KOLKOL-775529 format. One record per residue (C-alpha): residue number from 0; residue in one letter; x, z, y. Coordinates in steps of 0.05 Angstrom, whole numbers, plus 5000, padded with zeros to 4 digits. Layout:
residues N
+-----+----+------+------+------+
|   i | aa |    X |    Z |    Y |
+-----+----+------+------+------+
| NUM |  a |    X |    Z |    Y |
...
+-----+----+------+------+------+
//
This chain:
residues 119
+-----+----+------+------+------+
|   i | aa |    X |    Z |    Y |
+-----+----+------+------+------+
|   0 |  m | 3750 | 1019 | 8754 |
|   1 |  y | 3797 | 0976 | 8795 |
|   2 |  a | 3787 | 0913 | 8836 |
|   3 |  i | 3837 | 0860 | 8857 |
|   4 |  v | 3820 | 0815 | 8915 |
|   5 |  r | 3861 | 0752 | 8926 |
|   6 |  r | 3854 | 0711 | 8990 |
|   7 |  y | 3881 | 0641 | 8991 |
|   8 |  t | 3884 | 0600 | 9055 |
|   9 |  g | 3890 | 0524 | 9058 |
|  10 |  a | 3862 | 0524 | 8988 |
|  11 |  e | 3821 | 0459 | 8984 |
|  12 |  g | 3861 | 0434 | 8924 |
|  13 |  l | 3857 | 0500 | 8888 |
|  14 |  i | 3782 | 0504 | 8901 |
|  15 |  a | 3771 | 0434 | 8872 |
|  16 |  t | 3815 | 0449 | 8811 |
|  17 |  l | 3780 | 0516 | 8799 |
|  18 |  a | 3712 | 0483 | 8803 |
|  19 |  r | 3732 | 0430 | 8752 |
|  20 |  r | 3764 | 0479 | 8704 |
|  21 |  q | 3716 | 0538 | 8706 |
|  22 |  d | 3713 | 0546 | 8630 |
|  23 |  e | 3789 | 0550 | 8625 |
|  24 |  v | 3792 | 0603 | 8680 |
|  25 |  r | 3734 | 0642 | 8648 |
|  26 |  q | 3773 | 0645 | 8582 |
|  27 |  l | 3839 | 0662 | 8616 |
|  28 |  i | 3813 | 0719 | 8660 |
|  29 |  g | 3756 | 0741 | 8616 |
|  30 |  s | 3803 | 0755 | 8558 |
|  31 |  v | 3842 | 0809 | 8596 |
|  32 |  a | 3833 | 0878 | 8563 |
|  33 |  g | 3784 | 0919 | 8604 |
|  34 |  f | 3756 | 0859 | 8642 |
|  35 |  v | 3689 | 0871 | 8676 |
|  36 |  s | 3675 | 0815 | 8725 |
|  37 |  y | 3704 | 0757 | 8766 |
|  38 |  q | 3677 | 0724 | 8828 |
|  39 |  a | 3703 | 0665 | 8869 |
|  40 |  i | 3680 | 0655 | 8940 |
|  41 |  r | 3692 | 0592 | 8981 |
|  42 |  s | 3693 | 0597 | 9057 |
|  43 |  g | 3716 | 0532 | 9088 |
|  44 |  d | 3787 | 0521 | 9064 |
|  45 |  q | 3794 | 0593 | 9041 |
|  46 |  l | 3784 | 0619 | 8971 |
|  47 |  i | 3772 | 0693 | 8957 |
|  48 |  t | 3772 | 0717 | 8885 |
|  49 |  v | 3752 | 0786 | 8861 |
|  50 |  s | 3769 | 0813 | 8792 |
|  51 |  v | 3742 | 0880 | 8768 |
|  52 |  c | 3772 | 0915 | 8708 |
|  53 |  h | 3766 | 0984 | 8677 |
|  54 |  d | 3837 | 1002 | 8695 |
|  55 |  r | 3893 | 0981 | 8743 |
|  56 |  q | 3934 | 0950 | 8687 |
|  57 |  g | 3878 | 0901 | 8671 |
|  58 |  a | 3866 | 0885 | 8744 |
|  59 |  e | 3940 | 0871 | 8755 |
|  60 |  e | 3941 | 0828 | 8692 |
|  61 |  t | 3886 | 0784 | 8721 |
|  62 |  t | 3931 | 0771 | 8781 |
|  63 |  r | 3991 | 0755 | 8738 |
|  64 |  r | 3950 | 0706 | 8697 |
|  65 |  a | 3917 | 0675 | 8759 |
|  66 |  a | 3985 | 0665 | 8792 |
|  67 |  e | 4013 | 0631 | 8729 |
|  68 |  w | 3952 | 0587 | 8722 |
|  69 |  v | 3955 | 0566 | 8796 |
|  70 |  r | 4029 | 0548 | 8789 |
|  71 |  q | 4014 | 0505 | 8728 |
|  72 |  q | 3952 | 0470 | 8756 |
|  73 |  v | 3962 | 0460 | 8831 |
|  74 |  p | 4023 | 0428 | 8864 |
|  75 |  a | 4063 | 0481 | 8903 |
|  76 |  d | 4054 | 0444 | 8969 |
|  77 |  q | 3978 | 0448 | 8962 |
|  78 |  v | 3971 | 0524 | 8956 |
|  79 |  r | 3999 | 0583 | 8993 |
|  80 |  v | 4016 | 0651 | 8964 |
|  81 |  p | 3952 | 0693 | 8967 |
|  82 |  e | 3942 | 0759 | 9003 |
|  83 |  v | 3929 | 0809 | 8947 |
|  84 |  v | 3894 | 0876 | 8953 |
|  85 |  v | 3883 | 0924 | 8895 |
|  86 |  g | 3843 | 0988 | 8897 |
|  87 |  d | 3796 | 1037 | 8864 |
|  88 |  l | 3725 | 1014 | 8858 |
|  89 |  f | 3689 | 1075 | 8884 |
|  90 |  l | 3617 | 1051 | 8895 |
|  91 |  e | 3572 | 0999 | 8863 |
|  92 |  f | 3499 | 0984 | 8868 |
|  93 |  k | 3457 | 0924 | 8851 |
|  94 |  a | 3393 | 0892 | 8876 |
|  95 |  g | 3330 | 0916 | 8842 |
|  96 |  s | 3362 | 0980 | 8818 |
|  97 |  t | 3322 | 1044 | 8829 |
|  98 |  a | 3379 | 1088 | 8805 |
|  99 |  p | 3424 | 1119 | 8858 |
| 100 |  p | 3490 | 1082 | 8871 |
| 101 |  e | 3541 | 1094 | 8817 |
| 102 |  a | 3603 | 1132 | 8839 |
| 103 |  y | 3665 | 1126 | 8798 |
| 104 |  p | 3705 | 1188 | 8777 |
| 105 |  s | 3770 | 1160 | 8805 |
| 106 |  a | 3738 | 1160 | 8875 |
| 107 |  m | 3708 | 1229 | 8872 |
| 108 |  p | 3745 | 1283 | 8911 |
| 109 |  r | 3790 | 1324 | 8868 |
| 110 |  p | 3799 | 1399 | 8884 |
| 111 |  a | 3866 | 1386 | 8918 |
| 112 |  d | 3833 | 1333 | 8962 |
| 113 |  v | 3778 | 1379 | 8987 |
| 114 |  r | 3798 | 1416 | 9049 |
| 115 |  p | 3757 | 1462 | 9094 |
| 116 |  p | 3737 | 1432 | 9160 |
| 117 |  a | 3784 | 1444 | 9219 |
| 118 |  r | 3762 | 1497 | 9268 |
+-----+----+------+------+------+
//
């Protein structure tokens, strides 16, 4: 699985718009093939969004759609280009779970990645 984290600064207008149009965003992002989850975190004037998808293509599609939606909904002078980070989701666990944390195959060492310790 892959995650995309977007960090917007000076995002008061975007936060307000996102809060008012949650259903629209849910449909837009939630309809991406391979979509798993989406979270939006407000911290003062910063907005951090996290999209998780089964593959990198889906994760990158959420960013493309989010960027297009932001351009259409928020005046350009009210939002800055976000910092975007994409990566393999290699560990997940949830409250109340008695099962061991789930490790994803893409994060497991492959034979070529395993090296003997240096002496």
